[in-house]
N, C-alpha and C positions, 0 to 999 in steps of 0.2 A: 304858528297856526297849524291846526290839523289838516291833513290832506285826504281828499276823497277822489276816487276814480270811477266814473261810470263806464262800464263795459256793456255795450248794447249791440243787439242784432238789428241792423238798419232795415231789414226786410220783414221783421216780425210785426204782426198786428196791423197790417195796412200802413206800415211805416209810421205808426203813431208816436213811437219813442223819438224817432228822428225829428218829427214835426214839433214835438214838445220839449226838445232837448234844452233850449234856453231856459224854460220854466223850471225844468228839473235841476239844472245847475244853480239857478237862483234860489231854490229851496235849500240846497246843500249849503250855499253861502250864508243863508239866514241861520243855518244851524251851526255856523262857525267853522266851516270847512273851506279850504282852498280847493275848488272843484275843477276837474277836467274830464274829458271823455275820450273813449276809444271805440270806433266802429269795427265790429268783427268783420273778417274777410272770409272768402270761401276756403282759405287754407286750412288744412287739418289742425285742430287744436288751437285755433286762433285765440279764442277766449281764455282757454286754459293757460297758454303761454303768457298772455298779457297779465292775467291775474297773478301768476307766479312772479313775473318781473316786477310789478308794482309792490307786491308784498315784500319782496326782498329789498326794495328801495325804502321801505319803512312807511308806506301809506297806512293810514289809520282805518279807512273804510273803503270797501269795494261795493258798488251798487251794480248788481246783475240785472239788466233790463232786457227782457225777451221771454221766450218760452221756458218750459222746464229744462230743455236741453241746454240752454245758455247757463242756467243756474248750476246744472250738473257740471258743466265744463269749468266754471269759475271755482266751484268747490274742489274739483280735482286739481286745480292749479295751486291752491293754498293748503289743502289738507295735509300733505306730507311735511309741511314746514313746522318748525318749532314755534316760531313767532308768527301768528296768523292775524291779519286784520279782521275787524268786524265786517259783517255783510248786511246788505239790505237788498230787497228785490222789488222790481217793478214789472208786474206780469203783463206780457204782450203776446202770449201764445194762444193755443186753442183750449187746452184743458186747464192749465194753471193750477195743478193740484197743490203745489207747495204754497202758493199764495192763499188758496182756500184754507189750508191747514193753519196758516199764520194770521188769517182774517185780514189779509191785505186787500184793499179795494181792487176789484178786477175789471171795473168798467170805466175807470178814470185814471189816466196815467199820472197826472199831477197829484191827485189825492193819494195815490199809492206812495209817491215820493214824500208826501207830507207826513206819513206815518213816522218818519225819522224824527220829526219835531217832538213827538211824544216821549222820545228817549226811553222806550221800553224795549228790552231785549230778552230773548230766550236762548239759553245755551243748548243748541240742538244736537241730538245724536245723529251720526251718519254711519253708513256701513262701509266696510272695506272687503273687497273680493280680489285676492291676488294684489295686483298693482293698481286696481281701479277702485274708485269710491262711488257710492250712490247715496242719494238723499231721500228716496221715497220707497222704492221697491226693488227686490231681486226675486226672480222666479225661474222655474225650469219645468220641463215636461211637455208632452205633445199638446196639451190643452193651451199652454202659453205660446207655443210656436205658431199657432193659427193666427194670433193677434198681429203678427207681422204683415198679414195680408189684408188687414182692415183699412179701408180708405180713411184718410186723415180727417175728412169732414165728419165721419161718424164718431171719432174719438172724443169730440167735444161733448157728446151726449152720453156715450156708453163706455168710453175709455177702454180700460183693460178687458172688459167683457163685451165690447161693442158688437161683435158678430152675433151674439145671442139675440139681439133685437131683430135680426133678419131671419130668425128661424133656425132650424136644426140642420140645414143643408151641409154645413161644414163639419158638424160634430161627429158623424159616423166615421170620419177619418181619425178621430182621437183613439189612440191605442195606449194601453197601460204600459208603463215602464217599471221594471223591477228596480227599486231604489233602496239604498241604505242611507238613512238620515240620522245623524248623531246630533243631539241637542241637549240643553241643560238638564232636562228632566228625564231623558231616556234615549232610546234608539227605536226607530221604526225601520223594519226591513220587510218589504213586500211591494205589491203592485200599487202604482199611483198614476193618476193622469197629470198631476202637477203638484209642485210645492210653491209656496208664496211667503216671502218675508216682507213685512211692512214696517216702516218707520213712522208714518203718520196715519191718520184715520181716513185720508182722502186719496182715492185712486180713481182716476178717470171721472171725477165728479161724484163718485159714490162716497158716502161717509159712514157706511155700515159694514164694509169688508172687515175692518178691525175696529169695532165700535168702542173698545176700551183702550185704544192705543194712547200712550203717553209720548210726548215729544222729547223727553230728557231723562228717562229712567234707566237707560243702558240696556233696554230690552227690545228685541224685535217681536212683532206679532207673527207667529208661524202658523200657517195653514197647510196641511197636507190633504189633498183631495184623493181619497183612496179609490173611488169609483171612476170607471170610464164609460159607464152606461149613459147613453144620450139623454134619456128622460130624467135620470137621477141628477145629472149635471144641471139640466134646466131647472129641476125642482130646487136644487141648492141655491141657484142664482135667484130664483123667485123668493125663497126664504130670506136671502140677504136683503133684497129690496123691501121685504115686508118686515122691517124692524130689526134686521141683523140676527134673525133667529137661526141662521145656519151654523153658528158657532157651537150649538149644543147637539148637532146632528151626528149620528154614529158613523156616517159615511165620510167624515173628515176628522182630522186631529186639529185642535186649536189650542195653542199654548204660547207662553212667553219664553224667550231664550236670549242669551247674550251672544251666542255663537251657533253656527250650524255647519256641519260637514255633510256635503251631499255628493253621492256617487251613484252611478248606474251599475247594477250587477249583471246586466245583459251585455255580453261582449259584441252582440250584433246591433246594438242600439246606442247611438250617441244622444247626449242630453245637452241641448243648447241652453245657455244661461241668458236671461233677460235682466239687464240692469237699467232701471229707470226708463224702460220702454225700448231700449236699444240692445243689439247683440253684444254680449259681454264675455264670450268665450264658451268653453265646454267643460262639463264636469269631468273629473272630480274637482270640487272647489270648496274652499272654506270661506265662510262669511263671519266677520267679526264686527260687533257693535262698538263703535268708538264713542263713549259716553260724553255728552256735552262738549263736543269737539269744535263746533263752530258757533260763535256768538252772532245771533241773527236779530236784526231789528224786526219787531212784530207789533201788531195791534193787540198787545198782550191782555189788556183788560176786556177784550172781546172773545178770548179763547176760553172754552169751557174749563172750569176750575179743575175738573178731574183729568185734564189732559196735560197738566204740568205738575211736576213733583214739588211738593211743599208749597203749592200756591195758596195764597190767602184771598184770591179773587172770588167774587160771587159767581154763581152759576150763570152761564151765558144763555140769554133768551132771544138772541138775534137771528140773523139769516143763516141758513144752512143750505146744503144742496137740495134737501128735501122740500125747501120752500120755493124752489124754482118751478114755475108753471110747466115748462118744457120737461123738466126732470119728472115731475109728478105724473104728467099725462103719459109719458113714455114708459114709466115704471108700471103704471096701472095696466097699460096695454099689454106689456110683456107678461105680467102676472096672469092676466086673463087668458092669454094664449097658452101659458103653461098649464093652467087649470083645464083648458079645453083638451090639451094633449094628454094630460095625466088623469083626467076625471077626478080631481081632488080639490077640495075647497082650501085654498092657500091663504086667502086674505081674510078668512073668518067671517064672511058676510052671510054664511048659511046657504050659499048658492054656488053651483059649479058653472063656470062660464060656458055658454053655448054660442060659438062664433056665428052660427047661422041665424040666431035669434037676437043678436046684438044690434043689428042694422035697423 
């Protein structure tokens, strides 16, 4: 009989995984697995070490149940191995970007587990940076460093750019760093406020940061934001919210690459690296895309056809982040605020927002 191990964070999502653990194990047994579970502990690398242990014992499936951090740890446990089990995820965090990209239900623990019954998988790309692996994003620059200060309750709404919703009070601290970036199509050498590598199209709930991202093509979506001007950064964020129009803007570089080498050319300025929202060391650093490295159970027939290589699926017309009422209202509010600050019509309605007249 095939063996499955559920590695779960007992404190994630108001302990919902813990409360529904019996049902999760029952779903796995219905799928033909001999199922067992492991609750992570506060010890460093608890999920990572357990994932590696059961992989080396020959388990066929590891189910990572928790937030994106738990998923990252499990991937880091099995990614270096030659023989890697398949993975499934049960989202129980705040943002749940990975579940959003794979169209896993984010509001029902048991329904998320039942995705395994569909027996649909995607061989997902992951990234490698030195000895660490990442599943969604890598980034660097002063603009990204500010995100470490964002309260966790805001990340569920604005994620990686959460602080922008609160206005520009933090942005004057953004300073350009002179960077050298080597990627497939060329080299950028000059000032930038940040670089960003994406593996999926979902970051902090946004699905427009890398609107044409594929999950399995061996390519990162690379964004280099050249400007450090407060209002220009706000403007770029508003363009992103308004249909992903930022990718054509001259103030940034948007391209695809299988690798990136990033370093700072300023001896007086360090550049911290963010891997999946956590501190991942300092530049210089090389990032490598490991093509189709982890086989992941997914709600594959709900993923947009253009997000998977060689897919024969029909275009997806279901839920996206942009369908969420909270997302829509917060996005509109932010765009209006940027219009007021920049006196430019961003949303194309022929009007420039006037905060004093909106009430």
